[in-house]
N, C-alpha and C positions, 0 to 999 in steps of 0.2 A: 448591591452588586459590586460597587467599587471597593468595598471593604474586603471582599473576597480576594480580589487581585492584589490588594495591599499586603495581605497575609501570606501570599505565595512567594517562595523564594525563586532564585534564578533556576535552580535544578528542577523545580516543579513546572515552571513556565516552559523550559526546554523540552521537558517530558511531554507535556501536553502538545506542544508544537510538533514533536516527532510522532506522536500517536495520531494527530490529525494529518500531517503531511505524507507520512509513509504510505498509507493506502492510495492517496491521490497520485503520488509519484509511480506507484505500481500500476495503477489504471492507466496512466499516460503511456508508460512503457509497453503495456499490454496492447493497447489500441494502436500504437505506432508500429508494432511488429507484426510479422507474419508467422502463422502457426499451421501445422497440419490439421486438416479436418475441423473438428469443433473445439479444439483446444483453446482457442481464443475465447470463445463463449464460456467454456467451463471456468477458465481462469478469472474472467471478469465476475462471474457469479460467486466464485470463492472469495475474491477480495471484497465485493460488495457486501456479502453476508456475514463475513467473519472479520472484516476490517484489518486490524493490525496483524493478527495471526495469519490471515490470508495473504497479506502483503509479504510477511516474512517467509511464508511457505513459497510464494511465487519467486522471490529473490533467491532462495535456496535451490528450488527444484525447477520451477518454470522457465527460468532464463536459459536452461540447457535445452528446452524443447523448441526454441524458436528456430525458424528456417534462416539460415545464414545467406545473405544476398551477395 
């Protein structure tokens, strides 16, 4: 297991961290925000089931659907 991490370069480690952290950041933003109707539930399901692609879609499309306070 440690040999796997020794063979990874900085770029690969950053890419893995980005892939793991991006959906988490999207979920935190979704859960802290207010949406109309069931949009919050829909975005949570999209991010949970499609991970990084869902997070990218949320940051491109979903952030515009939030209710401004």
